[in-house]
N, C-alpha and C positions, 0 to 999 in steps of 0.2 A: 243415406250414404253407407256403403259397405265398409267392412273392416279394412279391406285392402286399399280402398280409396283413401280412407283416413290415414293409413300408414304412409301412403305415397305423398299426401299433402304434408304430413309432419316431417317426412324426409326432405321435402323441398325447402321447408322453413328452417330445419335444423340439419344442415348437411354434415355436421361433425358427428352425428349419431348414425350408426348403421341400422339396418332393418331389424336385426334380432334385438337390439337394445330398445327400439321403439315398441316392438311386440311385447317385450318383457314389461315395459312401463304400462302398456294397455292392459296386460293380464293382471298385474298387481292392482291397478285401479279397479278393474271389474271384480276381482276377488275380494278386495277390501269393502267395496260397496255391498256385495252379496253377503259377506259375513256380518257386517253391521246391521243390515236389514234382517238377517236371521235372528240376531239378538233382540230385535224389536226397537232398535234406535233409529232415529232419522238422520239423514245426511244432508247438509246444506253446503252447496258450492256457491260462493258469493258471485253475484252478477250472472248466475246461470239458473239456479233453481234449487228445489228441495225434493228429495226422495223420502217417502215415509210409507209405513205399513198401516193398513186400515182393516179392522176385523169386519167380516161380513157375517151377519147372523145366520143361524141355521134356519132352514125352511122346510116345514113339514108338508106344505101344500103345493109343491112344484109338480107340474104335470109333463109327461112325455107327450109332445104334440102328435106323434105318429100313432101311438097306441092309446093315448088318453089315460094312462095309468098314473097313479100318484107315485112320486119319487121323493125320497128323503135326501136333502142336501145338507151335509154337516157344516158346522162353522168353519170358516176358512179365512185366510189372510191374503189381501191383494196389495200389490205395490202401486203406489200412486206417485205422480210427479206434479209439482206446482212450479210453474215458471216464475222467475223473478220479474220485478217491474221493469228492470232494464232490458231483459230478454224480450218481454212482451212489447216494449216500446220499439226495439230494433226490428222485430218481426212485422209489426203493424205499420211501419213507415212506408 
C-alpha cells in the first residue's frame, strides 16, 4: 500500500481530519520510529509487531561475483520486524 492510499483510507475513516493533518501524523510516526531505531532501542506496537535493530558482523571473505575479488564488508545494523501473534493469526486465516 502506498502512502497516498493510506492517507485516503484514513481520511475515509476520520472525516473530521483534513489531509494535511493526516500527513503530519504519519510524518511524526515515521520520524519517531526512525529516531528510536537510531538510538538502538526497539519499538513495540501492541497487536501489530516489534521493530528492532540487529547488528550484522563484519565479513572479510565476501566476494564480488563478477570479478571474483575479495571485498571487505564492515559491521552494519539492519532493521528487523517481528509480527505479533495476533497479526500472524489475522494474516493466516
